[in-house]
LUMSE-969087 format. One record per residue (C-alpha): residue number from 0; residue in three letters; x, y, z. Coordinates in steps of 0.2 Angstrom, whole numbers, plus 2048, in hexadecimal, padded with zeros to 3 digits. Layout:
N
+-----+-----+-----+-----+-----+
!   n ! res !   u !   v !   w !
+-----+-----+-----+-----+-----+
! NUM ! ALA !   X !   Y !   Z !
...
+-----+-----+-----+-----+-----+
***
This chain:
308
+-----+-----+-----+-----+-----+
!   n ! res !   u !   v !   w !
+-----+-----+-----+-----+-----+
!   0 ! MET ! 7FC ! 81F ! 885 !
!   1 ! GLU ! 80E ! 821 ! 87E !
!   2 ! ALA ! 815 ! 820 ! 86D !
!   3 ! LYS ! 81D ! 80F ! 871 !
!   4 ! ASP ! 80C ! 808 ! 873 !
!   5 ! LEU ! 809 ! 809 ! 860 !
!   6 ! GLN ! 817 ! 7FC ! 85D !
!   7 ! VAL ! 811 ! 7EF ! 851 !
!   8 ! SER ! 818 ! 7DE ! 84B !
!   9 ! PHE ! 810 ! 7D4 ! 83E !
!  10 ! ALA ! 815 ! 7C9 ! 82F !
!  11 ! GLY ! 827 ! 7CA ! 833 !
!  12 ! LEU ! 827 ! 7DD ! 834 !
!  13 ! SER ! 82B ! 7E7 ! 844 !
!  14 ! MET ! 826 ! 7F9 ! 844 !
!  15 ! SER ! 826 ! 807 ! 851 !
!  16 ! ASN ! 814 ! 80C ! 84C !
!  17 ! PRO ! 807 ! 806 ! 83F !
!  18 ! VAL ! 809 ! 815 ! 833 !
!  19 ! MET ! 810 ! 811 ! 822 !
!  20 ! THR ! 811 ! 81B ! 812 !
!  21 ! ALA ! 808 ! 815 ! 802 !
!  22 ! SER ! 812 ! 810 ! 7F3 !
!  23 ! GLY ! 812 ! 81E ! 7E6 !
!  24 ! THR ! 80E ! 82C ! 7F2 !
!  25 ! PHE ! 81E ! 82E ! 7FB !
!  26 ! GLY ! 82C ! 82B ! 7EE !
!  27 ! PHE ! 839 ! 820 ! 7F5 !
!  28 ! GLY ! 837 ! 829 ! 806 !
!  29 ! LEU ! 847 ! 834 ! 805 !
!  30 ! GLU ! 83E ! 841 ! 7FC !
!  31 ! PHE ! 833 ! 844 ! 80B !
!  32 ! ALA ! 841 ! 846 ! 817 !
!  33 ! PRO ! 840 ! 859 ! 817 !
!  34 ! TYR ! 82F ! 858 ! 81E !
!  35 ! GLY ! 832 ! 84C ! 82D !
!  36 ! ASP ! 83C ! 83F ! 836 !
!  37 ! LEU ! 83A ! 82F ! 82C !
!  38 ! SER ! 83D ! 825 ! 83C !
!  39 ! LYS ! 82C ! 82B ! 842 !
!  40 ! LEU ! 824 ! 820 ! 835 !
!  41 ! GLY ! 821 ! 80E ! 838 !
!  42 ! GLY ! 825 ! 80A ! 826 !
!  43 ! ILE ! 828 ! 811 ! 815 !
!  44 ! VAL ! 821 ! 808 ! 805 !
!  45 ! ALA ! 82C ! 80D ! 7F7 !
!  46 ! LYS ! 824 ! 812 ! 7E6 !
!  47 ! GLY ! 821 ! 804 ! 7DA !
!  48 ! LEU ! 830 ! 7FB ! 7D3 !
!  49 ! SER ! 832 ! 7F2 ! 7C3 !
!  50 ! LEU ! 841 ! 7E8 ! 7BC !
!  51 ! LYS ! 845 ! 7F5 ! 7AF !
!  52 ! PRO ! 842 ! 808 ! 7B0 !
!  53 ! ARG ! 831 ! 80E ! 7AB !
!  54 ! GLU ! 82C ! 81F ! 7A4 !
!  55 ! GLY ! 81A ! 81E ! 7A9 !
!  56 ! ASN ! 80B ! 825 ! 7A0 !
!  57 ! PRO ! 80A ! 835 ! 796 !
!  58 ! MET ! 804 ! 845 ! 79E !
!  59 ! PRO ! 7F9 ! 84B ! 7A5 !
!  60 ! ARG ! 7F8 ! 83C ! 7B2 !
!  61 ! ILE ! 7F1 ! 844 ! 7C1 !
!  62 ! ALA ! 7DF ! 84C ! 7C3 !
!  63 ! GLU ! 7D7 ! 853 ! 7D3 !
!  64 ! THR ! 7C6 ! 84D ! 7D7 !
!  65 ! PRO ! 7BA ! 851 ! 7E5 !
!  66 ! CYS ! 7C1 ! 849 ! 7F5 !
!  67 ! GLY ! 7CF ! 841 ! 7EC !
!  68 ! MET ! 7DA ! 83F ! 7DC !
!  69 ! LEU ! 7DC ! 835 ! 7CD !
!  70 ! ASN ! 7ED ! 82F ! 7C7 !
!  71 ! ALA ! 7F4 ! 825 ! 7B8 !
!  72 ! ILE ! 806 ! 827 ! 7BC !
!  73 ! GLY ! 80A ! 816 ! 7B4 !
!  74 ! ILE ! 817 ! 810 ! 7C1 !
!  75 ! GLN ! 824 ! 81C ! 7BB !
!  76 ! ASN ! 834 ! 816 ! 7C4 !
!  77 ! PRO ! 847 ! 814 ! 7C1 !
!  78 ! GLY ! 847 ! 801 ! 7C2 !
!  79 ! VAL ! 84D ! 7F6 ! 7D0 !
!  80 ! GLU ! 85F ! 7F7 ! 7CD !
!  81 ! ALA ! 85F ! 80A ! 7CF !
!  82 ! PHE ! 855 ! 808 ! 7DF !
!  83 ! VAL ! 861 ! 7FC ! 7E6 !
!  84 ! LYS ! 870 ! 807 ! 7E2 !
!  85 ! GLN ! 869 ! 819 ! 7E5 !
!  86 ! ALA ! 85B ! 819 ! 7F1 !
!  87 ! LEU ! 85D ! 809 ! 7FC !
!  88 ! PRO ! 86E ! 80E ! 804 !
!  89 ! ALA ! 866 ! 81E ! 80B !
!  90 ! LEU ! 856 ! 815 ! 810 !
!  91 ! LYS ! 85F ! 808 ! 81A !
!  92 ! ARG ! 866 ! 816 ! 825 !
!  93 ! GLN ! 854 ! 81B ! 82A !
!  94 ! ASP ! 84D ! 813 ! 83A !
!  95 ! THR ! 83D ! 80D ! 831 !
!  96 ! ALA ! 837 ! 7FD ! 828 !
!  97 ! VAL ! 83A ! 7FE ! 815 !
!  98 ! VAL ! 82D ! 7F5 ! 80A !
!  99 ! ALA ! 830 ! 7F3 ! 7F7 !
! 100 ! ASN ! 821 ! 7F3 ! 7EC !
! 101 ! LEU ! 822 ! 7E8 ! 7DC !
! 102 ! TYR ! 81B ! 7EB ! 7CB !
! 103 ! ALA ! 81D ! 7DE ! 7BD !
! 104 ! CYS ! 813 ! 7D7 ! 7AE !
! 105 ! ASP ! 814 ! 7C4 ! 7B1 !
! 106 ! PRO ! 816 ! 7B8 ! 7C0 !
! 107 ! GLU ! 828 ! 7B4 ! 7BC !
! 108 ! GLU ! 82D ! 7C6 ! 7BB !
! 109 ! PHE ! 825 ! 7C9 ! 7CC !
! 110 ! GLY ! 82F ! 7BB ! 7D3 !
! 111 ! GLU ! 83F ! 7C1 ! 7CC !
! 112 ! LEU ! 83D ! 7D3 ! 7D2 !
! 113 ! GLY ! 838 ! 7CC ! 7E3 !
! 114 ! GLY ! 848 ! 7C2 ! 7E4 !
! 115 ! ILE ! 853 ! 7D1 ! 7E0 !
! 116 ! LEU ! 84B ! 7DC ! 7ED !
! 117 ! ALA ! 84A ! 7CE ! 7FB !
! 118 ! ALA ! 85C ! 7CB ! 7F9 !
! 119 ! GLU ! 860 ! 7DE ! 7FE !
! 120 ! GLU ! 864 ! 7E2 ! 80F !
! 121 ! GLY ! 858 ! 7F0 ! 815 !
! 122 ! VAL ! 849 ! 7EA ! 80C !
! 123 ! HIS ! 83E ! 7E4 ! 81A !
! 124 ! ALA ! 82F ! 7DE ! 810 !
! 125 ! LEU ! 828 ! 7DD ! 7FE !
! 126 ! GLU ! 817 ! 7E4 ! 7F9 !
! 127 ! VAL ! 810 ! 7DC ! 7E9 !
! 128 ! ASN ! 805 ! 7E7 ! 7DE !
! 129 ! VAL ! 7F9 ! 7DB ! 7D6 !
! 130 ! SER ! 7F0 ! 7E9 ! 7CD !
! 131 ! CYS ! 7FC ! 7E7 ! 7BF !
! 132 ! PRO ! 7F7 ! 7E1 ! 7AE !
! 133 ! ASN ! 7FC ! 7CF ! 7A9 !
! 134 ! VAL ! 803 ! 7D2 ! 798 !
! 135 ! LYS ! 804 ! 7BF ! 794 !
! 136 ! GLU ! 7F1 ! 7BD ! 799 !
! 137 ! GLY ! 7E9 ! 7CA ! 78E !
! 138 ! GLY ! 7ED ! 7D9 ! 799 !
! 139 ! ALA ! 7E0 ! 7D6 ! 7A7 !
! 140 ! ALA ! 7E6 ! 7DB ! 7B9 !
! 141 ! PHE ! 7ED ! 7CD ! 7C3 !
! 142 ! GLY ! 7E3 ! 7D4 ! 7D2 !
! 143 ! GLN ! 7D2 ! 7D0 ! 7C9 !
! 144 ! ASP ! 7D6 ! 7BE ! 7C8 !
! 145 ! PRO ! 7D8 ! 7B3 ! 7D8 !
! 146 ! ILE ! 7E2 ! 7A6 ! 7CE !
! 147 ! GLN ! 7EE ! 7B3 ! 7C8 !
! 148 ! ILE ! 7F0 ! 7BB ! 7D9 !
! 149 ! ALA ! 7F5 ! 7AA ! 7E0 !
! 150 ! ARG ! 801 ! 7A7 ! 7D2 !
! 151 ! VAL ! 80A ! 7B8 ! 7D4 !
! 152 ! THR ! 80B ! 7B6 ! 7E7 !
! 153 ! GLU ! 812 ! 7A4 ! 7E6 !
! 154 ! SER ! 81F ! 7AB ! 7D9 !
! 155 ! VAL ! 825 ! 7B9 ! 7E5 !
! 156 ! LYS ! 825 ! 7AD ! 7F4 !
! 157 ! LYS ! 830 ! 7A1 ! 7EC !
! 158 ! ARG ! 83D ! 7AE ! 7EA !
! 159 ! SER ! 83B ! 7B9 ! 7F9 !
! 160 ! GLY ! 843 ! 7AE ! 807 !
! 161 ! ASP ! 83F ! 7B4 ! 818 !
! 162 ! THR ! 839 ! 7C5 ! 812 !
! 163 ! PRO ! 827 ! 7C8 ! 815 !
! 164 ! VAL ! 81B ! 7C9 ! 806 !
! 165 ! ILE ! 80D ! 7D5 ! 806 !
! 166 ! VAL ! 800 ! 7D4 ! 7F8 !
! 167 ! LYS ! 7F7 ! 7E4 ! 7F4 !
! 168 ! LEU ! 7E5 ! 7E1 ! 7EF !
! 169 ! SER ! 7DB ! 7EB ! 7E2 !
! 170 ! PRO ! 7C9 ! 7F0 ! 7E7 !
! 171 ! ASN ! 7C4 ! 7EF ! 7D4 !
! 172 ! VAL ! 7BD ! 7DD ! 7D7 !
! 173 ! SER ! 7AC ! 7D6 ! 7DB !
! 174 ! ASP ! 7B2 ! 7CC ! 7EB !
! 175 ! ILE ! 7C2 ! 7D2 ! 7F3 !
! 176 ! ALA ! 7C1 ! 7C5 ! 801 !
! 177 ! THR ! 7C3 ! 7B7 ! 7F3 !
! 178 ! CYS ! 7D2 ! 7C1 ! 7ED !
! 179 ! ALA ! 7D9 ! 7C2 ! 7FE !
! 180 ! ARG ! 7D8 ! 7AF ! 801 !
! 181 ! ALA ! 7E1 ! 7AC ! 7F0 !
! 182 ! ALA ! 7EF ! 7B7 ! 7F6 !
! 183 ! VAL ! 7F0 ! 7AD ! 806 !
! 184 ! ASP ! 7EF ! 79D ! 7FD !
! 185 ! GLY ! 7FE ! 7A3 ! 7F3 !
! 186 ! GLY ! 808 ! 7A6 ! 803 !
! 187 ! ALA ! 805 ! 7B8 ! 807 !
! 188 ! ASP ! 80C ! 7BD ! 818 !
! 189 ! ALA ! 800 ! 7CD ! 818 !
! 190 ! LEU ! 7F4 ! 7D6 ! 80D !
! 191 ! SER ! 7F3 ! 7E9 ! 80A !
! 192 ! LEU ! 7E3 ! 7F1 ! 803 !
! 193 ! ILE ! 7DD ! 7FA ! 7FA !
! 194 ! ASN ! 7E5 ! 800 ! 7EA !
! 195 ! THR ! 7DC ! 80D ! 7E1 !
! 196 ! LEU ! 7CB ! 80C ! 7D9 !
! 197 ! ILE ! 7CA ! 80E ! 7C6 !
! 198 ! GLY ! 7C2 ! 81F ! 7C1 !
! 199 ! MET ! 7C3 ! 82D ! 7B4 !
! 200 ! SER ! 7C0 ! 83F ! 7B3 !
! 201 ! VAL ! 7BB ! 84A ! 7A3 !
! 202 ! ASP ! 7BB ! 85C ! 79F !
! 203 ! VAL ! 7AB ! 862 ! 797 !
! 204 ! ARG ! 7B3 ! 872 ! 790 !
! 205 ! ASN ! 7BF ! 869 ! 785 !
! 206 ! ARG ! 7B7 ! 858 ! 784 !
! 207 ! LYS ! 7C6 ! 84F ! 789 !
! 208 ! PRO ! 7CB ! 843 ! 797 !
! 209 ! ARG ! 7D5 ! 84C ! 7A5 !
! 210 ! LEU ! 7E2 ! 83D ! 7A5 !
! 211 ! ALA ! 7EB ! 839 ! 795 !
! 212 ! ASN ! 7E9 ! 827 ! 79A !
! 213 ! VAL ! 7D6 ! 82A ! 79B !
! 214 ! VAL ! 7D3 ! 820 ! 7AB !
! 215 ! GLY ! 7DD ! 820 ! 7BB !
! 216 ! GLY ! 7DE ! 81B ! 7CD !
! 217 ! LEU ! 7D2 ! 824 ! 7D9 !
! 218 ! SER ! 7D9 ! 827 ! 7EA !
! 219 ! GLY ! 7D6 ! 833 ! 7F9 !
! 220 ! PRO ! 7C9 ! 835 ! 806 !
! 221 ! ALA ! 7BB ! 831 ! 7F9 !
! 222 ! ILE ! 7C0 ! 81E ! 7F9 !
! 223 ! LYS ! 7C2 ! 81C ! 80C !
! 224 ! PRO ! 7B1 ! 814 ! 80E !
! 225 ! VAL ! 7B5 ! 807 ! 801 !
! 226 ! ALA ! 7C6 ! 804 ! 808 !
! 227 ! LEU ! 7BF ! 802 ! 81A !
! 228 ! ARG ! 7B2 ! 7F5 ! 813 !
! 229 ! CYS ! 7BF ! 7EB ! 80A !
! 230 ! VAL ! 7CB ! 7EA ! 819 !
! 231 ! HIS ! 7BC ! 7E5 ! 825 !
! 232 ! GLN ! 7B7 ! 7D7 ! 819 !
! 233 ! VAL ! 7C9 ! 7D1 ! 816 !
! 234 ! CYS ! 7CD ! 7D1 ! 829 !
! 235 ! ARG ! 7BE ! 7C6 ! 82C !
! 236 ! ALA ! 7C3 ! 7BB ! 81D !
! 237 ! VAL ! 7D5 ! 7B7 ! 820 !
! 238 ! GLY ! 7E1 ! 7B4 ! 82E !
! 239 ! VAL ! 7F0 ! 7BE ! 828 !
! 240 ! PRO ! 7F4 ! 7D0 ! 82D !
! 241 ! VAL ! 7EC ! 7DE ! 823 !
! 242 ! ILE ! 7F2 ! 7F0 ! 81F !
! 243 ! GLY ! 7E4 ! 7FC ! 81C !
! 244 ! ILE ! 7E6 ! 809 ! 80E !
! 245 ! GLY ! 7DA ! 816 ! 807 !
! 246 ! GLY ! 7D6 ! 828 ! 80B !
! 247 ! ILE ! 7DE ! 829 ! 81C !
! 248 ! ALA ! 7DF ! 83C ! 820 !
! 249 ! SER ! 7DE ! 83C ! 833 !
! 250 ! ALA ! 7E2 ! 832 ! 843 !
! 251 ! GLU ! 7CF ! 82D ! 843 !
! 252 ! ASP ! 7D0 ! 826 ! 832 !
! 253 ! ALA ! 7E0 ! 81C ! 836 !
! 254 ! LEU ! 7D8 ! 815 ! 846 !
! 255 ! GLU ! 7C8 ! 810 ! 83C !
! 256 ! PHE ! 7D2 ! 804 ! 832 !
! 257 ! ILE ! 7DB ! 7FD ! 842 !
! 258 ! MET ! 7CA ! 7FB ! 84A !
! 259 ! VAL ! 7C3 ! 7F0 ! 83C !
! 260 ! GLY ! 7D3 ! 7E5 ! 83D !
! 261 ! ALA ! 7E1 ! 7ED ! 834 !
! 262 ! HIS ! 7F3 ! 7EB ! 83C !
! 263 ! ALA ! 7FA ! 7FA ! 833 !
! 264 ! VAL ! 7F4 ! 808 ! 827 !
! 265 ! GLN ! 7FC ! 811 ! 818 !
! 266 ! VAL ! 7FA ! 823 ! 815 !
! 267 ! GLY ! 7F9 ! 828 ! 802 !
! 268 ! THR ! 7F1 ! 837 ! 7FB !
! 269 ! ALA ! 7F2 ! 841 ! 80B !
! 270 ! ASN ! 805 ! 842 ! 808 !
! 271 ! PHE ! 802 ! 84D ! 7F9 !
! 272 ! LEU ! 7F7 ! 859 ! 803 !
! 273 ! ARG ! 802 ! 859 ! 812 !
! 274 ! PRO ! 814 ! 852 ! 810 !
! 275 ! ASP ! 816 ! 852 ! 823 !
! 276 ! PHE ! 805 ! 849 ! 827 !
! 277 ! ALA ! 80C ! 837 ! 828 !
! 278 ! PHE ! 819 ! 83D ! 834 !
! 279 ! ASP ! 80D ! 844 ! 840 !
! 280 ! LEU ! 800 ! 837 ! 83F !
! 281 ! PRO ! 807 ! 82B ! 84C !
! 282 ! GLU ! 807 ! 838 ! 85A !
! 283 ! GLN ! 7F5 ! 83D ! 854 !
! 284 ! MET ! 7F0 ! 82B ! 856 !
! 285 ! VAL ! 7F7 ! 82A ! 868 !
! 286 ! ALA ! 7EE ! 83A ! 86D !
! 287 ! LEU ! 7DD ! 833 ! 866 !
! 288 ! LEU ! 7E0 ! 822 ! 86E !
! 289 ! THR ! 7E3 ! 82A ! 87E !
! 290 ! GLU ! 7D3 ! 834 ! 87D !
! 291 ! LEU ! 7CA ! 824 ! 87A !
! 292 ! GLY ! 7D2 ! 81C ! 889 !
! 293 ! VAL ! 7DC ! 80F ! 87F !
! 294 ! GLU ! 7EC ! 809 ! 887 !
! 295 ! ARG ! 7F3 ! 7FF ! 879 !
! 296 ! LEU ! 7F0 ! 7FF ! 866 !
! 297 ! GLU ! 7EE ! 7EC ! 867 !
! 298 ! ASP ! 7DF ! 7EE ! 872 !
! 299 ! PHE ! 7D6 ! 7F9 ! 865 !
! 300 ! ARG ! 7DA ! 7EE ! 856 !
! 301 ! GLY ! 7CA ! 7E4 ! 850 !
! 302 ! SER ! 7BF ! 7EC ! 85D !
! 303 ! LEU ! 7B1 ! 7F1 ! 852 !
! 304 ! GLU ! 7A1 ! 7EC ! 85A !
! 305 ! ILE ! 794 ! 7E6 ! 84D !
! 306 ! PRO ! 782 ! 7E5 ! 852 !
! 307 ! LEU ! 77A ! 7D4 ! 851 !
+-----+-----+-----+-----+-----+
***
């Protein structure tokens, strides 16, 4: 098997391989250029963007946990205008897909932000973070309510033109398949999942939470079984492409998501442990697929055999 056999095309995206970087773990991509060739990646998902700059949550906002980490960064970012002027020009020169991740607090704001980014040359897709709180509806996360998911998706789709819209689903729900169907009903071209699980960590010696925000998002290898289950369920529930996220730290991890039906994967927490990991992952996947006797990635996708 050769690297060219990892090429994937779905939902209007064409990538040299299915390896993407997860939002919030790779900056705007350029920060990781010293550790590898950005063109080796299928795509870069930029850190979450809002209409205006955000300072994020108070410190401390990261805590290590067994087999993972908790974060409560609070979507710190310089705002969409700064991204368009400062980061996007350099990203456009990289031979990889650029996906902008959207953060907003009401459907109209999501649509406005999506319209701004979709109009920019060099933005190949939009990823909509529906784990955000809806400040106009009491603060509950959009992603916990199928009706709200559909509204946000519709709002972005109306302003996105031909730019593909990917909706990033939260695992903090009772039925992720219902949430996936709501996003598709709203017009989503693809889905990415999962976002982090809600968790917390405390210090028994000083009797305080380890995060200033008290709770945060759990990521890393500890959440992979949950992520894999969610991707498996959603791939069986909807007809749009799915991107798998959650605890990927090896080629075997990545291929597990492909085997249950994902078209691509996103690497997150592993970027903090090994800044060069995502760059090497495509070659590691080629080597493992060759060992398994697989000639094309397409032949492996969705090949999970489930006992009757």
